[in-house]
N, C-alpha and C positions, 0 to 999 in steps of 0.2 A: 517509297523512298526515292528521292531524285538521284540522278547519277552523280551529282555534285557532292552528295553527302556520302557516297559509297566509300568504304575503306580502300577499296582497290583504286579509286580515283585519287583519294587524298594522299596515298603513299607514293612518293616519287621513286624513280628507278634507283637513285643513288643517295636518297635521303631518307632512311627509315625513321619512321616516327614511333617512338615506344608506346604512345597511347593507342596507336592503331595496330601495331603489330600483334597485340594480344588476340584481336579477331582472327588475324591471319594464321597465327600459330594454332588457334583453336580449330579452324577448318582443316588445317594440314595434319592436326593430331587425330582427327577422326579415322583417317586411312591407317595410321600406325595402330590406333586403338583396336580397330576391328581385325587387323592382322594378328596382333598379339593376343587378343582375346581368343581367337580360334586355335592358337598354340596350346592354350591351357584349358579352355572350357570343355574340350572333348574328353580330357583325362578323367574327370569325375564320372562321366557317362560310360566309360569302357565296360564295366561289369554289366550294365543294362544293355548296351549294344551287343556285347557277347551273348547274353542270354536270349535276346530277341532274335538276333540273326544267326545264332548258333556259331559264333565265331570263336576260333582258338586264340590262344595268347599271341601266337605268330601273326594271325589275322589282324588282331587288335594293334600290334606293333606297326603293321602296314597302314592301318587306318590313321595312325599318327604320323608315320614317316612319309606317306605319299604326299601329304601336304608340305612338310618341310623339305622333302627331296626336290619337288617341283619348284618350290619357292627358291631354294638355293641354286638349282642348276640354271633357272631362267633369269635370275637377277641381273647378270650383266647385259644380256640381250635386251632386257626391259629398260635398262638404262639408255641404250642406244635408240630404242623406239621413243623414249622420252625426249631425246635430243632431236629426233626427226619430227615427231608430231607436236613438240612443244610440251614442256613438263606438265602444264595444267591440263592439256587435252589428254595426255597419257594417264595422268592421275584420275581424271573423270572416267576414262575407259576402264581403269582398274576397278573402280566402284561397281560398274556395270557387270564385269565379268565375275567379280567376287559375289555379288548379289545373286546372279544366275546360278552359279555353282553351289552356293549355299542352299538355294531352294532345291536343287537336285539332291543334295545331301539329305535334306529333310524328307524327301520322298523315296529314298533309295530302298528297294524291296529286298536287296541282299547285300552281302558284305563286298562282293566284287564291284558292284555299281557304286557303293558308298566310297570305296577306295578310289575309283576313277574320278568320282565328283570331288573328292578331297584334293586330288592332283590338280583338277581345274581351279579349285580354290587357291592352291598354291600359285598357279600362274597369275591369277588376279592379284594376289599378295605381292608378287614380284613386280608388278606394275605400280603398286601403291607406295611401297617403302622408298625406293630410291628417288622417285619423283617428288614425294612429300618432303624429303630431306634436302633435295636440291632446291625446292622452293623456299624452304625455311632459310637456307643459306643465301639464296638470292635476295630475299626480302630484308635480310639483315644488313645488306650493303657491305660496306668496308668497316663497320663498327664491330671489332672483335669481342668487346665486352657484351654488346647486345646479342651477338651470335651465340656466345656461350650461354647466356641466360635463355635464349630462344631454344636452343638445342636441349638444355636442361628441362624446360617445360614439355617440349616435344617427347623427350625420352621418359619424362615422368608419366605422361598419359599412356605410353606403352607399358611402363612398369606397373602402374596401377591395374591395367587391363590384365596383365599376367597374373597379378595377385587376386583380382576379382573374378577371373575366369571360373575357377572351381567353385566359388560361392555362387555365382549366378547360375552355373550349371546345375548345382544341387538344388537351388530354388525352382529352376524350370523342370527338373526331373520330378520333383515332388508335386508340382502343380500341373504338369502336362505330361510330357514324356521326353525321351532323349532326343526326339526329332526336333523339339522346340529350341534346342541349343543352336541349331543351324538357322532356323527361321528368324531368330532375333537379330540376325545380321542385316536383314532387309531394311528395317527402319533405320539402323545405324548408318548404312550405306547411303540411304536416301538423304538423311540429315547432312552427312558429310559432303555429298555432291552439291546439295542445294546451297550450303554455306560457302562452298568453294566458288560456285558460280557468282555469288554475290560480292565476295570480298577479295578474291585473289586475282591479280592482273593476269591476262593472257600472256603466255610466253610462246612467242613464235618459234616454229621449228626451223631447222637448218638442213638443207640438202647437202651442204658442204661438210657436215659433221662426220663423225665416225660411222663406218659400215658395220654390218652384222658379221661377227666372226663365226660363221656356220660350222667349220671344222672344229674350232675350239668348243663351241656350244655342244656339238654332238658328242665329243669326247668327255666333256664334263658330265653330261646326262649319263652316258655309258658308265663312266668310272664310279660315279656316286651310287647309281642304281645297283651295279654289281657288288660294290662293297657293302651297302646296306643289306642287300639280299643275302649275300654270304653270311653276314653276322646273324640276321634274324633267323635264317633257316638252319643255322649250325646246331640249335637246340633240338628241334624236331627231327632233323634229318642225320645229325652227327657230322663231326668234323671231317671225316673221311669220304662223305658222299660226293660224287662227281660235281653235283650242282654247287656245293659249298666251296671246295677248293678251286673249281673252275671259276666261280665268281670271284674269288680272291685274286686268281691270276689275271682275270679280265680287267679287274680294277687296277692292278699294278701296271699292266701294259698300257691301259688308257691313260694313267697318270704320267707315264714316261712319254707317251706320244704327245700329250697335252703340252708339256714343257717344251718339246721340240717344235710344235706347231705355233705356240705363242711366241717363241723366240724369233720366228721367221715371218709372223703375220704382220702386215702393214697396219692393221688396226685390231690389236689383240684384245680379247675380253679381260685378260689379266696382263697389263703392261709389266713386264718383268723388272723394268727400271724402278717401278714403285717400291720394290722390296729393298732397294738401296737408300731410300729416303729416310732421313732421321725421323724416328718415332713410328713410322708406318708399320713395319713388321712386328715390333713389340705390341702395338695396339691391336693388330689383327690376331695375334696369338693370344692376347688377353681375352678378346671376344670369343674365340674358339673354346678356350678353357672354361669360361663362365657359362656358355651355352651348353656345352657337353655335360658339365656337372648338373646344372639346373634342370634341364629338360629330361635327362636320363633319370635322375633321382625322382622328379615329379611323377614320371610314368610309374615307377615302382611304388612310390608313396601312395598313389591313388589305389593300387591293388592292395597295398598293405592295410589302408584304412578300412576298406570295405570287405575284403576277403579274410584278412588275418585277424582284424580286431572286431569285424562284424558291424561296422558303422553303417547307417543308411546313407543313401547318396546325399540327402540334405545335411545330415550331420557331418559327413566328410567334407562337403563343401564349405560349411560354416567353420570347419576346423582351420581352413586356410585364411579366415578373415583377418587374423593378426598380422599377416604379411603386408596388408595394404598400407597401414599407417607408417611403417618404417620405409616402405618404398617412396611414399610421397615426401617425407621429411629429408631423406637422404638424397633423392633426386634434386630437390631444390637446393640443399646444401652444396651438392657437387657443382652445380652451375656457378655458385658464388666462389667456391674454392678454386675452380679452374680460372675464373676471371682474375683472381688475385695471385695465385701461385703457379698456374699452368697445370697440365693434366698429370704430371708425375705423382704428386702427393695423393690426390684422391684415388687414383688407380691402385697404388700400392696399399694404401689404407683400406680401400674397399675389398681388395683381394684377401687381406689378412682377416677382416672381419667376417667375410663369407666362409673362409676356411675354418674359422672357429665354430661357425654355425653347423657346418657339415660334420665336424668332430662331434659335437653335441648330438646330432641326429644319429650317428653311428651307435650311440648307446641304447637306442630303442630296441625293445624285444617284443615277444609275442604277447605279453600282457601289459604293455605300456598304456598310459592314459594321456589324455589331451594336455594335462599340465606338464608332462615330461616333454612334449614337443614344443611348448611355446618359446623357450629360449632360442632354439634353433630356428624357429619360424620368425623370430624377430631379427636375428643376426644375418641370416642368408639374404633376405631382401635388402637389408640395410647396406650390406657390402656391395650387392649389385647396383643399387641406387647411387652409391658413391662413385663406383668405377665406370659404369657404362656411359653416362654422359661425358665423362672426361675422355674415355676411349674414343667416342664419336668425334668430339671436338679435335682431338689430336689427329685423327685421320683427315678431317677437313682442312686443318691447318698445315698438313704435311705435303700437300700437292697444290699446284697452281689452280686458281679459281676455275679455269676452264675444264679441269679434270676432276672436280669434286663429285660429279655424277658417277663417273667410272670408279672413283675411289670408294664412294659409299656403297656401290654395288658389290665391289670386291669384298669389303668388310662384311656386309650382310650375307653374302654368299658363304663366306668362311664360317660365320656365326651359325647360320642355319644348317650347314653341313655338320658342324660340330654337334648341334642339337639332334640331328637324325642319328648320328653315330652313337650319341649317349643313350637314346631310346633303344637302339638295337642292341647295344652292348649290355647295358644295365637291365633291359628287359629280359634278356636271355638268362640272366642270373636268377630271376624270379619266375621263370617259365616252366618249372617242373612240378608245380602243385602248391597248395596252400602252405605246406610245411616249409617250403623253401623261400617264401616271400620274405619273412623277417630276416633270415640270414642274408639274403640277396640285397635287402635294403641296407644292412650294415655294411656289407662289402662295397656297395655302390657309394655309400656316404663317405667311407674311409678313402676310396679312390678319388672322389670328388674333393675332399679336403686336401689331399696331396696335390691334385691338379691345380686348384685355385691358389693354394699357397705358392706354387711354383710360378704361377702368373704374377702374383704380387711381388715376388722376388725379382722376376724379370723386369717388371715395371720400375722398381726401385733402382736397379742397376743399369738398365739400357735406355730408359726414357731420358731425354734431354730436357733441362730446365729451359724456360723462356730466355732467349738471348744467347744460348750457347750455339756454337757453330756445328 
């Protein structure tokens, strides 16, 4: 194909063409897809990983949280790297790192190396997400309706990946082994990188941009690692163990120092002024609530299906299949609702629908069947699909165009940190043996319903309508 017919050539810097932006959103969705896929695909493989590598429940929690913790902590710095290298260059580098780390996961001979490789995957994910969203925003130009639709499709790709992750994982476990859930990332990364090179315009870096906030970055890593470690190890070690309460104290001290450092930094990874902007804080809190609930419950649910109910990995993966349809429909509907009404309505509605799903999930017991799960499996992703694209659009619209990369990094940092905390807290509820999994799931589902309902109420009360000051 000649250069003249390339979508990258056809799309002007300030004149987005809807006929062409579909290719671009597809290319940029590959990064979000592979990142979100690895958030959930590993869950259905946890019992197999535990049996093969002789890993405890706490070690399995670390297998999940090493990824999300590195992802969360490194996102802001990844945004700065994207500014320096250019968003497209950083996005491509993220594919390379993610693919290499995935190969290492698939070859890991023990759980310690698997956890380390998962952390490297998280670093690659940190490069992929903010740069892909920044490129989506750039290619939408100043057309707010086009941006809302593009973000909706981009988010839909990630949402479908979340839903399909356990399904794909179950199929790969049945056909090959748990190691295949990581090897599948290699062709996905290759396709995403190739399509990006073809259709996304280069984005030159800027040496005049923001610098790395190394003190803030270090405190963020320390605080998150200490908090997650204290929660995960509280079950096997006990609340009074020095490592547990010491981790809690270290997390609190790191959080306090982080606020002080960010207030004084010339280029903070979290500009505290963002918190005062209309819609920014409510949207971030909504994202934290949604991720804490979903990823925490998903961890326990995977143990529940295979250990408490005795499902095979394939049957457990297929049980999640109903999630996919409502994810797709609600994500697309959200983009249209945002374009017409703004983010407030779909966020409030999505939170309410999701909370209802978690309430239904709390009714499951030790002898429940798949039919008992289907209503919850339809409502939870439907609520997320309505709310998450609206939340993302609200963040992008709440800051100046030059700050969208930093803002999206802050949002995704908060969301991934929430997901890591959810896995740590809810996983501890089900970590005492098979008999405690079903009660742990009920408690986690009730807590999630309350959390997501509170997020819906906050959206309804605090989010401003379009045109309000």
